[in-house]
N, C-alpha and C positions, 0 to 999 in steps of 0.2 A: 308182152314182148316190148323191149326198149333198147334199141341200139344206142351206144354212146362211144365217144372218142375224144381225144384231145389233139390239138395241133402241135406238131413237133417244131417249135420255134416261134418266132414272132409274127410271121406272115401266114395267113390261111393257105393251106394246101391239103390235098387229099391225104388222109392218114394211111399208115401201113396196116394197122390193125383196128378192127371195130370190136368193142366188147358187146356181144349180143346177149342180152339179159332176158331170161324167161322165168316166169313164176308159175308154179303149178299148184293145184289143190287136189288132194286125193283122199278117198275114204279108206281107212285101214292103215297099213304100214308102208313105209317107203322102202323100195328095193335098194339095197346097197350097191348092187352092180347094174344100175339102170343104164341101158344102152340107147343113146339118142342119135338119130340120123336126120340130116336135112336132105330132103328130096327135091331137087330143082330140075324141072322138066324131065323127070325120070332118072336123073343122075343122082346117085347116093353119095353124100358128102358127110364124112365123120369128122367132128372137131372135138378136141378134149375140152373138159369143162371144170370149173370150180363149183362145187355144190355145197349147199348148206340147207338143213331142214329146220322147220319151225313146228315144234310139237304143240298140239292142242291150241290151235289158232283161234281166232274169233268165231269160227264157224261151228264150234261145239265139239262135243266128245266124239272121238273116232276120226275126225278130219285132221289132216296134216298139210302143211304147205312146204314147198321146196323152192329154193332160189338157185338157178343155174346160170352161170356166166360163161359164155363160149368166146374164146379168142379167135375171131373170124378175120381172115385176110381180107383186105379191102376188095380184091378182085372177086372173091366169093360173094361179098355183099352186093357188088355190082351185078354179078350173075343172077342173084335173087331178084334184083329190081327190074331186070329185063326178062324175067321168066314168064312163061304163060301159066305155069302151075308151080306152086311151092307148098310142100307139106313137111310136117315135123313128125317123126315117128319115135315114140317112146316104147321100146321093146316091141310088142305086137300091136300096139294101138297107134293109128295114124290120124293126125289132125291136119286137115287141109287149111291153109291160111287163106282167109277170105279176101275178096277183091278190095274191100275198104282198107284192110291192113296192108296189103301189097301196095296200094296207091300211096299210103302214108310213107312207106319205105322208099318208094320212087321219088316222092317229093323231098325227102331227106337227102337222097342221092343227088338231086338237082342242086339243093342248097350247098352241099359239100363241094360240088364241082364249081359253083359260082363263088364259094368262099363267104357265103352269107349266113351260115348257121350261127345261131345265137345261143 
């Protein structure tokens, strides 16, 4: 998971959109119609994504990787950083985001507010 953005203009200010980047690895085939939900404190949030697959990655035969980039409104990103629980659901499989990753997102949000992101 890797959030990214650019400042609109010359002075640091909160962005309107965060590009929320996820990379996955699966055994078998990728589903063309993968449905991804962000679950923030029980609230389900759907965001459209730009997807690309990587066949036969470095993990060996049968493993595939996928790169998903979600255009996330800044307000949604802030909601995630203040959440008590954050999960990402891929079809029927739900992955809880750990406290360490949530803390990293919270620190990024603080840097954005202060205008100190490098």
